[in-house]
HTML snippet that shows the backbone in 3Dmol.js (N, CA, C, O; Angstrom):
<script src="https://3Dmol.org/build/3Dmol-min.js"></script>
<div id="view" style="width:600px;height:400px;position:relative"></div>
<script>
const pdb = `
ATOM      1  N   VAL A   1     -16.433 -29.053  13.455  1.00  0.00           N
ATOM      2  CA  VAL A   1     -16.313 -27.646  13.134  1.00  0.00           C
ATOM      3  C   VAL A   1     -16.852 -26.782  14.279  1.00  0.00           C
ATOM      4  O   VAL A   1     -16.244 -25.772  14.634  1.00  0.00           O
ATOM      5  N   LYS A   2     -17.970 -27.171  14.844  1.00  0.00           N
ATOM      6  CA  LYS A   2     -18.569 -26.367  15.913  1.00  0.00           C
ATOM      7  C   LYS A   2     -17.639 -26.184  17.098  1.00  0.00           C
ATOM      8  O   LYS A   2     -17.645 -25.132  17.737  1.00  0.00           O
ATOM      9  N   ALA A   3     -16.843 -27.196  17.394  1.00  0.00           N
ATOM     10  CA  ALA A   3     -15.923 -27.111  18.533  1.00  0.00           C
ATOM     11  C   ALA A   3     -14.689 -26.253  18.212  1.00  0.00           C
ATOM     12  O   ALA A   3     -14.034 -25.745  19.122  1.00  0.00           O
ATOM     13  N   LEU A   4     -14.380 -26.096  16.944  1.00  0.00           N
ATOM     14  CA  LEU A   4     -13.160 -25.384  16.551  1.00  0.00           C
ATOM     15  C   LEU A   4     -13.378 -23.900  16.274  1.00  0.00           C
ATOM     16  O   LEU A   4     -12.497 -23.081  16.536  1.00  0.00           O
ATOM     17  N   SER A   5     -14.541 -23.555  15.750  1.00  0.00           N
ATOM     18  CA  SER A   5     -14.806 -22.174  15.352  1.00  0.00           C
ATOM     19  C   SER A   5     -15.769 -21.507  16.323  1.00  0.00           C
ATOM     20  O   SER A   5     -16.773 -22.113  16.696  1.00  0.00           O
ATOM     21  N   PRO A   6     -15.492 -20.283  16.741  1.00  0.00           N
ATOM     22  CA  PRO A   6     -16.416 -19.588  17.637  1.00  0.00           C
ATOM     23  C   PRO A   6     -17.783 -19.350  16.994  1.00  0.00           C
ATOM     24  O   PRO A   6     -18.783 -19.195  17.695  1.00  0.00           O
ATOM     25  N   THR A   7     -17.825 -19.322  15.652  1.00  0.00           N
ATOM     26  CA  THR A   7     -19.101 -19.152  14.968  1.00  0.00           C
ATOM     27  C   THR A   7     -19.787 -20.493  14.716  1.00  0.00           C
ATOM     28  O   THR A   7     -20.964 -20.539  14.358  1.00  0.00           O
ATOM     29  N   GLY A   8     -19.043 -21.580  14.905  1.00  0.00           N
ATOM     30  CA  GLY A   8     -19.601 -22.908  14.659  1.00  0.00           C
ATOM     31  C   GLY A   8     -19.734 -23.233  13.184  1.00  0.00           C
ATOM     32  O   GLY A   8     -20.457 -24.159  12.817  1.00  0.00           O
ATOM     33  N   LYS A   9     -19.050 -22.487  12.337  1.00  0.00           N
ATOM     34  CA  LYS A   9     -19.173 -22.666  10.896  1.00  0.00           C
ATOM     35  C   LYS A   9     -17.813 -22.930  10.256  1.00  0.00           C
ATOM     36  O   LYS A   9     -16.769 -22.595  10.816  1.00  0.00           O
ATOM     37  N   ALA A  10     -17.848 -23.538   9.072  1.00  0.00           N
ATOM     38  CA  ALA A  10     -16.650 -23.719   8.267  1.00  0.00           C
ATOM     39  C   ALA A  10     -16.441 -22.448   7.462  1.00  0.00           C
ATOM     40  O   ALA A  10     -17.406 -21.709   7.269  1.00  0.00           O
ATOM     41  N   PRO A  11     -15.265 -22.153   6.991  1.00  0.00           N
ATOM     42  CA  PRO A  11     -14.068 -22.969   7.011  1.00  0.00           C
ATOM     43  C   PRO A  11     -13.255 -22.786   8.289  1.00  0.00           C
ATOM     44  O   PRO A  11     -13.295 -21.745   8.945  1.00  0.00           O
ATOM     45  N   VAL A  12     -12.523 -23.835   8.608  1.00  0.00           N
ATOM     46  CA  VAL A  12     -11.623 -23.849   9.761  1.00  0.00           C
ATOM     47  C   VAL A  12     -10.342 -24.541   9.324  1.00  0.00           C
ATOM     48  O   VAL A  12     -10.382 -25.558   8.631  1.00  0.00           O
ATOM     49  N   LEU A  13      -9.205 -23.987   9.730  1.00  0.00           N
ATOM     50  CA  LEU A  13      -7.910 -24.597   9.438  1.00  0.00           C
ATOM     51  C   LEU A  13      -7.232 -24.918  10.754  1.00  0.00           C
ATOM     52  O   LEU A  13      -6.970 -24.025  11.560  1.00  0.00           O
ATOM     53  N   GLU A  14      -6.948 -26.186  10.971  1.00  0.00           N
ATOM     54  CA  GLU A  14      -6.216 -26.600  12.166  1.00  0.00           C
ATOM     55  C   GLU A  14      -4.721 -26.594  11.831  1.00  0.00           C
ATOM     56  O   GLU A  14      -4.290 -27.242  10.878  1.00  0.00           O
ATOM     57  N   THR A  15      -3.943 -25.863  12.619  1.00  0.00           N
ATOM     58  CA  THR A  15      -2.493 -25.821  12.439  1.00  0.00           C
ATOM     59  C   THR A  15      -1.831 -26.320  13.716  1.00  0.00           C
ATOM     60  O   THR A  15      -2.498 -26.511  14.733  1.00  0.00           O
ATOM     61  N   LYS A  16      -0.528 -26.530  13.662  1.00  0.00           N
ATOM     62  CA  LYS A  16       0.203 -26.944  14.859  1.00  0.00           C
ATOM     63  C   LYS A  16       0.127 -25.883  15.951  1.00  0.00           C
ATOM     64  O   LYS A  16       0.160 -26.196  17.141  1.00  0.00           O
ATOM     65  N   ALA A  17       0.023 -24.616  15.527  1.00  0.00           N
ATOM     66  CA  ALA A  17      -0.019 -23.507  16.490  1.00  0.00           C
ATOM     67  C   ALA A  17      -1.414 -23.246  17.033  1.00  0.00           C
ATOM     68  O   ALA A  17      -1.561 -22.616  18.081  1.00  0.00           O
ATOM     69  N   GLY A  18      -2.428 -23.717  16.343  1.00  0.00           N
ATOM     70  CA  GLY A  18      -3.802 -23.486  16.775  1.00  0.00           C
ATOM     71  C   GLY A  18      -4.754 -23.446  15.594  1.00  0.00           C
ATOM     72  O   GLY A  18      -4.394 -23.805  14.473  1.00  0.00           O
ATOM     73  N   VAL A  19      -5.962 -23.007  15.860  1.00  0.00           N
ATOM     74  CA  VAL A  19      -7.016 -22.989  14.849  1.00  0.00           C
ATOM     75  C   VAL A  19      -7.134 -21.596  14.240  1.00  0.00           C
ATOM     76  O   VAL A  19      -7.078 -20.588  14.945  1.00  0.00           O
ATOM     77  N   VAL A  20      -7.298 -21.556  12.924  1.00  0.00           N
ATOM     78  CA  VAL A  20      -7.579 -20.318  12.203  1.00  0.00           C
ATOM     79  C   VAL A  20      -8.955 -20.500  11.567  1.00  0.00           C
ATOM     80  O   VAL A  20      -9.204 -21.501  10.895  1.00  0.00           O
ATOM     81  N   PHE A  21      -9.850 -19.528  11.782  1.00  0.00           N
ATOM     82  CA  PHE A  21     -11.177 -19.614  11.184  1.00  0.00           C
ATOM     83  C   PHE A  21     -11.449 -18.366  10.358  1.00  0.00           C
ATOM     84  O   PHE A  21     -10.777 -17.346  10.512  1.00  0.00           O
ATOM     85  N   GLU A  22     -12.434 -18.459   9.489  1.00  0.00           N
ATOM     86  CA  GLU A  22     -12.821 -17.433   8.514  1.00  0.00           C
ATOM     87  C   GLU A  22     -11.913 -17.506   7.291  1.00  0.00           C
ATOM     88  O   GLU A  22     -10.690 -17.592   7.406  1.00  0.00           O
ATOM     89  N   SER A  23     -12.536 -17.471   6.130  1.00  0.00           N
ATOM     90  CA  SER A  23     -11.823 -17.718   4.870  1.00  0.00           C
ATOM     91  C   SER A  23     -10.696 -16.730   4.598  1.00  0.00           C
ATOM     92  O   SER A  23      -9.623 -17.132   4.149  1.00  0.00           O
ATOM     93  N   ASN A  24     -10.920 -15.442   4.862  1.00  0.00           N
ATOM     94  CA  ASN A  24      -9.861 -14.469   4.583  1.00  0.00           C
ATOM     95  C   ASN A  24      -8.666 -14.647   5.511  1.00  0.00           C
ATOM     96  O   ASN A  24      -7.520 -14.499   5.085  1.00  0.00           O
ATOM     97  N   ALA A  25      -8.925 -14.960   6.769  1.00  0.00           N
ATOM     98  CA  ALA A  25      -7.829 -15.204   7.709  1.00  0.00           C
ATOM     99  C   ALA A  25      -7.039 -16.446   7.298  1.00  0.00           C
ATOM    100  O   ALA A  25      -5.813 -16.471   7.395  1.00  0.00           O
ATOM    101  N   ILE A  26      -7.744 -17.465   6.843  1.00  0.00           N
ATOM    102  CA  ILE A  26      -7.073 -18.688   6.384  1.00  0.00           C
ATOM    103  C   ILE A  26      -6.236 -18.385   5.146  1.00  0.00           C
ATOM    104  O   ILE A  26      -5.099 -18.845   5.042  1.00  0.00           O
ATOM    105  N   ALA A  27      -6.785 -17.619   4.211  1.00  0.00           N
ATOM    106  CA  ALA A  27      -6.040 -17.257   3.003  1.00  0.00           C
ATOM    107  C   ALA A  27      -4.793 -16.461   3.355  1.00  0.00           C
ATOM    108  O   ALA A  27      -3.723 -16.707   2.798  1.00  0.00           O
ATOM    109  N   ARG A  28      -4.920 -15.504   4.280  1.00  0.00           N
ATOM    110  CA  ARG A  28      -3.749 -14.710   4.694  1.00  0.00           C
ATOM    111  C   ARG A  28      -2.701 -15.602   5.351  1.00  0.00           C
ATOM    112  O   ARG A  28      -1.503 -15.452   5.111  1.00  0.00           O
ATOM    113  N   HIS A  29      -3.166 -16.528   6.178  1.00  0.00           N
ATOM    114  CA  HIS A  29      -2.238 -17.431   6.867  1.00  0.00           C
ATOM    115  C   HIS A  29      -1.469 -18.284   5.856  1.00  0.00           C
ATOM    116  O   HIS A  29      -0.245 -18.389   5.929  1.00  0.00           O
ATOM    117  N   ILE A  30      -2.180 -18.880   4.930  1.00  0.00           N
ATOM    118  CA  ILE A  30      -1.528 -19.741   3.934  1.00  0.00           C
ATOM    119  C   ILE A  30      -0.578 -18.926   3.058  1.00  0.00           C
ATOM    120  O   ILE A  30       0.526 -19.375   2.750  1.00  0.00           O
ATOM    121  N   ALA A  31      -1.007 -17.733   2.660  1.00  0.00           N
ATOM    122  CA  ALA A  31      -0.147 -16.879   1.836  1.00  0.00           C
ATOM    123  C   ALA A  31       1.109 -16.459   2.590  1.00  0.00           C
ATOM    124  O   ALA A  31       2.151 -16.225   1.977  1.00  0.00           O
ATOM    125  N   SER A  32       1.019 -16.361   3.907  1.00  0.00           N
ATOM    126  CA  SER A  32       2.166 -15.933   4.718  1.00  0.00           C
ATOM    127  C   SER A  32       3.147 -17.058   5.028  1.00  0.00           C
ATOM    128  O   SER A  32       4.248 -16.796   5.511  1.00  0.00           O
ATOM    129  N   LEU A  33       2.773 -18.287   4.762  1.00  0.00           N
ATOM    130  CA  LEU A  33       3.655 -19.411   5.070  1.00  0.00           C
ATOM    131  C   LEU A  33       4.969 -19.319   4.298  1.00  0.00           C
ATOM    132  O   LEU A  33       6.024 -19.698   4.806  1.00  0.00           O
ATOM    133  N   ARG A  34       4.896 -18.816   3.075  1.00  0.00           N
ATOM    134  CA  ARG A  34       6.106 -18.631   2.261  1.00  0.00           C
ATOM    135  C   ARG A  34       6.241 -17.156   1.955  1.00  0.00           C
ATOM    136  O   ARG A  34       5.681 -16.667   0.974  1.00  0.00           O
ATOM    137  N   ARG A  35       6.976 -16.448   2.782  1.00  0.00           N
ATOM    138  CA  ARG A  35       7.132 -15.007   2.617  1.00  0.00           C
ATOM    139  C   ARG A  35       7.846 -14.646   1.311  1.00  0.00           C
ATOM    140  O   ARG A  35       7.699 -13.533   0.807  1.00  0.00           O
ATOM    141  N   ASP A  36       8.614 -15.589   0.769  1.00  0.00           N
ATOM    142  CA  ASP A  36       9.367 -15.313  -0.454  1.00  0.00           C
ATOM    143  C   ASP A  36       8.478 -15.170  -1.687  1.00  0.00           C
ATOM    144  O   ASP A  36       8.952 -14.719  -2.730  1.00  0.00           O
ATOM    145  N   THR A  37       7.212 -15.539  -1.594  1.00  0.00           N
ATOM    146  CA  THR A  37       6.315 -15.430  -2.748  1.00  0.00           C
ATOM    147  C   THR A  37       5.795 -14.014  -2.945  1.00  0.00           C
ATOM    148  O   THR A  37       5.386 -13.657  -4.050  1.00  0.00           O
ATOM    149  N   GLY A  38       5.805 -13.207  -1.900  1.00  0.00           N
ATOM    150  CA  GLY A  38       5.291 -11.846  -1.994  1.00  0.00           C
ATOM    151  C   GLY A  38       3.779 -11.753  -2.039  1.00  0.00           C
ATOM    152  O   GLY A  38       3.237 -10.677  -2.291  1.00  0.00           O
ATOM    153  N   LEU A  39       3.082 -12.860  -1.800  1.00  0.00           N
ATOM    154  CA  LEU A  39       1.624 -12.842  -1.874  1.00  0.00           C
ATOM    155  C   LEU A  39       0.984 -11.899  -0.861  1.00  0.00           C
ATOM    156  O   LEU A  39      -0.100 -11.369  -1.110  1.00  0.00           O
ATOM    157  N   THR A  40       1.628 -11.688   0.255  1.00  0.00           N
ATOM    158  CA  THR A  40       1.074 -10.792   1.273  1.00  0.00           C
ATOM    159  C   THR A  40       1.744  -9.420   1.242  1.00  0.00           C
ATOM    160  O   THR A  40       1.468  -8.575   2.094  1.00  0.00           O
ATOM    161  N   GLY A  41       2.618  -9.196   0.272  1.00  0.00           N
ATOM    162  CA  GLY A  41       3.324  -7.930   0.164  1.00  0.00           C
ATOM    163  C   GLY A  41       4.731  -8.050   0.713  1.00  0.00           C
ATOM    164  O   GLY A  41       5.007  -8.882   1.576  1.00  0.00           O
ATOM    165  N   SER A  42       5.608  -7.216   0.208  1.00  0.00           N
ATOM    166  CA  SER A  42       7.011  -7.247   0.631  1.00  0.00           C
ATOM    167  C   SER A  42       7.362  -6.118   1.589  1.00  0.00           C
ATOM    168  O   SER A  42       8.404  -6.159   2.242  1.00  0.00           O
ATOM    169  N   THR A  43       6.509  -5.118   1.675  1.00  0.00           N
ATOM    170  CA  THR A  43       6.730  -3.993   2.578  1.00  0.00           C
ATOM    171  C   THR A  43       5.463  -3.794   3.409  1.00  0.00           C
ATOM    172  O   THR A  43       4.423  -4.392   3.130  1.00  0.00           O
ATOM    173  N   LEU A  44       5.564  -2.951   4.427  1.00  0.00           N
ATOM    174  CA  LEU A  44       4.375  -2.662   5.230  1.00  0.00           C
ATOM    175  C   LEU A  44       3.259  -2.067   4.380  1.00  0.00           C
ATOM    176  O   LEU A  44       2.090  -2.412   4.552  1.00  0.00           O
ATOM    177  N   TYR A  45       3.626  -1.161   3.453  1.00  0.00           N
ATOM    178  CA  TYR A  45       2.613  -0.580   2.572  1.00  0.00           C
ATOM    179  C   TYR A  45       1.964  -1.654   1.703  1.00  0.00           C
ATOM    180  O   TYR A  45       0.740  -1.684   1.577  1.00  0.00           O
ATOM    181  N   GLU A  46       2.760  -2.535   1.104  1.00  0.00           N
ATOM    182  CA  GLU A  46       2.198  -3.591   0.256  1.00  0.00           C
ATOM    183  C   GLU A  46       1.295  -4.520   1.049  1.00  0.00           C
ATOM    184  O   GLU A  46       0.256  -4.949   0.545  1.00  0.00           O
ATOM    185  N   GLU A  47       1.673  -4.838   2.285  1.00  0.00           N
ATOM    186  CA  GLU A  47       0.809  -5.668   3.134  1.00  0.00           C
ATOM    187  C   GLU A  47      -0.524  -4.976   3.374  1.00  0.00           C
ATOM    188  O   GLU A  47      -1.576  -5.614   3.326  1.00  0.00           O
ATOM    189  N   ALA A  48      -0.482  -3.669   3.632  1.00  0.00           N
ATOM    190  CA  ALA A  48      -1.710  -2.906   3.851  1.00  0.00           C
ATOM    191  C   ALA A  48      -2.551  -2.855   2.579  1.00  0.00           C
ATOM    192  O   ALA A  48      -3.778  -2.928   2.642  1.00  0.00           O
ATOM    193  N   ALA A  49      -1.898  -2.729   1.428  1.00  0.00           N
ATOM    194  CA  ALA A  49      -2.625  -2.705   0.161  1.00  0.00           C
ATOM    195  C   ALA A  49      -3.318  -4.041  -0.093  1.00  0.00           C
ATOM    196  O   ALA A  49      -4.468  -4.067  -0.531  1.00  0.00           O
ATOM    197  N   VAL A  50      -2.633  -5.142   0.175  1.00  0.00           N
ATOM    198  CA  VAL A  50      -3.243  -6.470   0.032  1.00  0.00           C
ATOM    199  C   VAL A  50      -4.441  -6.583   0.967  1.00  0.00           C
ATOM    200  O   VAL A  50      -5.510  -7.032   0.553  1.00  0.00           O
ATOM    201  N   ASP A  51      -4.273  -6.179   2.224  1.00  0.00           N
ATOM    202  CA  ASP A  51      -5.377  -6.226   3.183  1.00  0.00           C
ATOM    203  C   ASP A  51      -6.545  -5.353   2.724  1.00  0.00           C
ATOM    204  O   ASP A  51      -7.706  -5.724   2.897  1.00  0.00           O
ATOM    205  N   SER A  52      -6.239  -4.191   2.139  1.00  0.00           N
ATOM    206  CA  SER A  52      -7.296  -3.307   1.648  1.00  0.00           C
ATOM    207  C   SER A  52      -8.159  -4.004   0.605  1.00  0.00           C
ATOM    208  O   SER A  52      -9.387  -3.920   0.647  1.00  0.00           O
ATOM    209  N   TRP A  53      -7.509  -4.696  -0.337  1.00  0.00           N
ATOM    210  CA  TRP A  53      -8.266  -5.373  -1.385  1.00  0.00           C
ATOM    211  C   TRP A  53      -9.021  -6.584  -0.854  1.00  0.00           C
ATOM    212  O   TRP A  53     -10.134  -6.856  -1.303  1.00  0.00           O
ATOM    213  N   VAL A  54      -8.442  -7.311   0.088  1.00  0.00           N
ATOM    214  CA  VAL A  54      -9.152  -8.442   0.698  1.00  0.00           C
ATOM    215  C   VAL A  54     -10.393  -7.932   1.423  1.00  0.00           C
ATOM    216  O   VAL A  54     -11.475  -8.503   1.287  1.00  0.00           O
ATOM    217  N   ASP A  55     -10.235  -6.859   2.192  1.00  0.00           N
ATOM    218  CA  ASP A  55     -11.376  -6.295   2.914  1.00  0.00           C
ATOM    219  C   ASP A  55     -12.405  -5.706   1.955  1.00  0.00           C
ATOM    220  O   ASP A  55     -13.606  -5.834   2.194  1.00  0.00           O
ATOM    221  N   PHE A  56     -11.963  -5.068   0.881  1.00  0.00           N
ATOM    222  CA  PHE A  56     -12.885  -4.543  -0.123  1.00  0.00           C
ATOM    223  C   PHE A  56     -13.730  -5.671  -0.702  1.00  0.00           C
ATOM    224  O   PHE A  56     -14.946  -5.541  -0.839  1.00  0.00           O
ATOM    225  N   GLY A  57     -13.076  -6.773  -1.039  1.00  0.00           N
ATOM    226  CA  GLY A  57     -13.811  -7.917  -1.577  1.00  0.00           C
ATOM    227  C   GLY A  57     -14.825  -8.456  -0.588  1.00  0.00           C
ATOM    228  O   GLY A  57     -15.959  -8.768  -0.953  1.00  0.00           O
ATOM    229  N   ALA A  58     -14.416  -8.564   0.656  1.00  0.00           N
ATOM    230  CA  ALA A  58     -15.306  -9.106   1.688  1.00  0.00           C
ATOM    231  C   ALA A  58     -16.476  -8.181   1.972  1.00  0.00           C
ATOM    232  O   ALA A  58     -17.594  -8.648   2.192  1.00  0.00           O
ATOM    233  N   ASN A  59     -16.237  -6.879   1.969  1.00  0.00           N
ATOM    234  CA  ASN A  59     -17.275  -5.935   2.374  1.00  0.00           C
ATOM    235  C   ASN A  59     -18.096  -5.361   1.223  1.00  0.00           C
ATOM    236  O   ASN A  59     -19.266  -5.028   1.414  1.00  0.00           O
ATOM    237  N   GLU A  60     -17.512  -5.238   0.044  1.00  0.00           N
ATOM    238  CA  GLU A  60     -18.190  -4.569  -1.062  1.00  0.00           C
ATOM    239  C   GLU A  60     -18.597  -5.495  -2.212  1.00  0.00           C
ATOM    240  O   GLU A  60     -19.487  -5.151  -2.990  1.00  0.00           O
ATOM    241  N   VAL A  61     -17.962  -6.654  -2.327  1.00  0.00           N
ATOM    242  CA  VAL A  61     -18.238  -7.532  -3.457  1.00  0.00           C
ATOM    243  C   VAL A  61     -19.027  -8.774  -3.037  1.00  0.00           C
ATOM    244  O   VAL A  61     -19.967  -9.169  -3.727  1.00  0.00           O
ATOM    245  N   GLU A  62     -18.658  -9.387  -1.923  1.00  0.00           N
ATOM    246  CA  GLU A  62     -19.277 -10.656  -1.532  1.00  0.00           C
ATOM    247  C   GLU A  62     -20.790 -10.578  -1.370  1.00  0.00           C
ATOM    248  O   GLU A  62     -21.503 -11.414  -1.926  1.00  0.00           O
ATOM    249  N   LEU A  63     -21.298  -9.606  -0.631  1.00  0.00           N
ATOM    250  CA  LEU A  63     -22.740  -9.539  -0.398  1.00  0.00           C
ATOM    251  C   LEU A  63     -23.522  -9.305  -1.685  1.00  0.00           C
ATOM    252  O   LEU A  63     -24.457 -10.058  -1.961  1.00  0.00           O
ATOM    253  N   PRO A  64     -23.181  -8.287  -2.492  1.00  0.00           N
ATOM    254  CA  PRO A  64     -23.931  -8.132  -3.749  1.00  0.00           C
ATOM    255  C   PRO A  64     -23.823  -9.362  -4.660  1.00  0.00           C
ATOM    256  O   PRO A  64     -24.798  -9.738  -5.311  1.00  0.00           O
ATOM    257  N   ALA A  65     -22.657  -9.980  -4.706  1.00  0.00           N
ATOM    258  CA  ALA A  65     -22.499 -11.179  -5.532  1.00  0.00           C
ATOM    259  C   ALA A  65     -23.348 -12.322  -4.992  1.00  0.00           C
ATOM    260  O   ALA A  65     -23.922 -13.086  -5.769  1.00  0.00           O
ATOM    261  N   SER A  66     -23.432 -12.446  -3.686  1.00  0.00           N
ATOM    262  CA  SER A  66     -24.241 -13.500  -3.071  1.00  0.00           C
ATOM    263  C   SER A  66     -25.724 -13.295  -3.348  1.00  0.00           C
ATOM    264  O   SER A  66     -26.452 -14.252  -3.609  1.00  0.00           O
ATOM    265  N   VAL A  67     -26.170 -12.033  -3.290  1.00  0.00           N
ATOM    266  CA  VAL A  67     -27.580 -11.738  -3.561  1.00  0.00           C
ATOM    267  C   VAL A  67     -27.943 -12.158  -4.978  1.00  0.00           C
ATOM    268  O   VAL A  67     -29.065 -12.598  -5.225  1.00  0.00           O
ATOM    269  N   TRP A  68     -27.013 -12.028  -5.900  1.00  0.00           N
ATOM    270  CA  TRP A  68     -27.255 -12.466  -7.270  1.00  0.00           C
ATOM    271  C   TRP A  68     -27.071 -13.974  -7.420  1.00  0.00           C
ATOM    272  O   TRP A  68     -27.907 -14.641  -8.030  1.00  0.00           O
ATOM    273  N   PHE A  69     -25.980 -14.517  -6.867  1.00  0.00           N
ATOM    274  CA  PHE A  69     -25.618 -15.911  -7.112  1.00  0.00           C
ATOM    275  C   PHE A  69     -26.517 -16.912  -6.394  1.00  0.00           C
ATOM    276  O   PHE A  69     -26.902 -17.916  -6.993  1.00  0.00           O
ATOM    277  N   TYR A  70     -26.858 -16.674  -5.149  1.00  0.00           N
ATOM    278  CA  TYR A  70     -27.617 -17.657  -4.370  1.00  0.00           C
ATOM    279  C   TYR A  70     -28.941 -18.040  -5.026  1.00  0.00           C
ATOM    280  O   TYR A  70     -29.256 -19.229  -5.076  1.00  0.00           O
ATOM    281  N   PRO A  71     -29.732 -17.089  -5.530  1.00  0.00           N
ATOM    282  CA  PRO A  71     -30.955 -17.514  -6.221  1.00  0.00           C
ATOM    283  C   PRO A  71     -30.669 -18.290  -7.505  1.00  0.00           C
ATOM    284  O   PRO A  71     -31.374 -19.248  -7.820  1.00  0.00           O
ATOM    285  N   VAL A  72     -29.643 -17.882  -8.244  1.00  0.00           N
ATOM    286  CA  VAL A  72     -29.286 -18.580  -9.478  1.00  0.00           C
ATOM    287  C   VAL A  72     -28.887 -20.019  -9.176  1.00  0.00           C
ATOM    288  O   VAL A  72     -29.224 -20.933  -9.929  1.00  0.00           O
ATOM    289  N   ALA A  73     -28.169 -20.218  -8.075  1.00  0.00           N
ATOM    290  CA  ALA A  73     -27.709 -21.563  -7.698  1.00  0.00           C
ATOM    291  C   ALA A  73     -28.784 -22.355  -6.964  1.00  0.00           C
ATOM    292  O   ALA A  73     -28.607 -23.544  -6.702  1.00  0.00           O
ATOM    293  N   GLY A  74     -29.899 -21.702  -6.631  1.00  0.00           N
ATOM    294  CA  GLY A  74     -30.981 -22.406  -5.945  1.00  0.00           C
ATOM    295  C   GLY A  74     -30.837 -22.462  -4.448  1.00  0.00           C
ATOM    296  O   GLY A  74     -31.545 -23.228  -3.794  1.00  0.00           O
ATOM    297  N   TYR A  75     -29.930 -21.663  -3.871  1.00  0.00           N
ATOM    298  CA  TYR A  75     -29.733 -21.661  -2.426  1.00  0.00           C
ATOM    299  C   TYR A  75     -30.812 -20.887  -1.682  1.00  0.00           C
ATOM    300  O   TYR A  75     -31.086 -21.151  -0.511  1.00  0.00           O
ATOM    301  N   MET A  76     -31.426 -19.918  -2.383  1.00  0.00           N
ATOM    302  CA  MET A  76     -32.467 -19.100  -1.771  1.00  0.00           C
ATOM    303  C   MET A  76     -33.372 -18.582  -2.877  1.00  0.00           C
ATOM    304  O   MET A  76     -32.972 -18.543  -4.041  1.00  0.00           O
ATOM    305  N   PRO A  77     -34.600 -18.180  -2.518  1.00  0.00           N
ATOM    306  CA  PRO A  77     -35.502 -17.678  -3.564  1.00  0.00           C
ATOM    307  C   PRO A  77     -35.069 -16.299  -4.069  1.00  0.00           C
ATOM    308  O   PRO A  77     -34.400 -15.546  -3.361  1.00  0.00           O
ATOM    309  N   PHE A  78     -35.459 -15.989  -5.288  1.00  0.00           N
ATOM    310  CA  PHE A  78     -35.158 -14.686  -5.883  1.00  0.00           C
ATOM    311  C   PHE A  78     -35.988 -13.608  -5.210  1.00  0.00           C
ATOM    312  O   PHE A  78     -37.166 -13.815  -4.919  1.00  0.00           O
ATOM    313  N   SER A  79     -35.376 -12.459  -4.964  1.00  0.00           N
ATOM    314  CA  SER A  79     -36.078 -11.321  -4.383  1.00  0.00           C
ATOM    315  C   SER A  79     -35.754 -10.084  -5.211  1.00  0.00           C
ATOM    316  O   SER A  79     -34.629  -9.587  -5.173  1.00  0.00           O
ATOM    317  N   ALA A  80     -36.744  -9.582  -5.963  1.00  0.00           N
ATOM    318  CA  ALA A  80     -36.517  -8.440  -6.846  1.00  0.00           C
ATOM    319  C   ALA A  80     -36.017  -7.196  -6.107  1.00  0.00           C
ATOM    320  O   ALA A  80     -35.144  -6.504  -6.631  1.00  0.00           O
ATOM    321  N   PRO A  81     -36.537  -6.876  -4.899  1.00  0.00           N
ATOM    322  CA  PRO A  81     -36.039  -5.688  -4.212  1.00  0.00           C
ATOM    323  C   PRO A  81     -34.566  -5.775  -3.801  1.00  0.00           C
ATOM    324  O   PRO A  81     -33.899  -4.750  -3.655  1.00  0.00           O
ATOM    325  N   ALA A  82     -34.073  -6.969  -3.621  1.00  0.00           N
ATOM    326  CA  ALA A  82     -32.683  -7.134  -3.193  1.00  0.00           C
ATOM    327  C   ALA A  82     -31.769  -6.703  -4.306  1.00  0.00           C
ATOM    328  O   ALA A  82     -30.548  -6.760  -4.159  1.00  0.00           O
TER     329      ALA A  82
END
`;
const viewer = $3Dmol.createViewer("view");
viewer.addModel(pdb, "pdb");
viewer.setStyle({}, {cartoon: {color: "spectrum"}});
viewer.zoomTo();
viewer.render();
</script>
């Protein structure tokens, strides 16, 4: 993993065209493999709307959810101020 990702962290997806790293980029890549599914949107606006929600999740939901989940799962100690 360290040799494939500039951050040295997983997840990493090796493709015939090259390496894709970071979970959202991998999800977008996989969703784009079959354009007929519409998972990435059918128009430029729909693609932007999908990207908006992916970015919203990454920037507004992941960190607060992690602050709650990690102590519950035992990954880090609980911090009341957080």
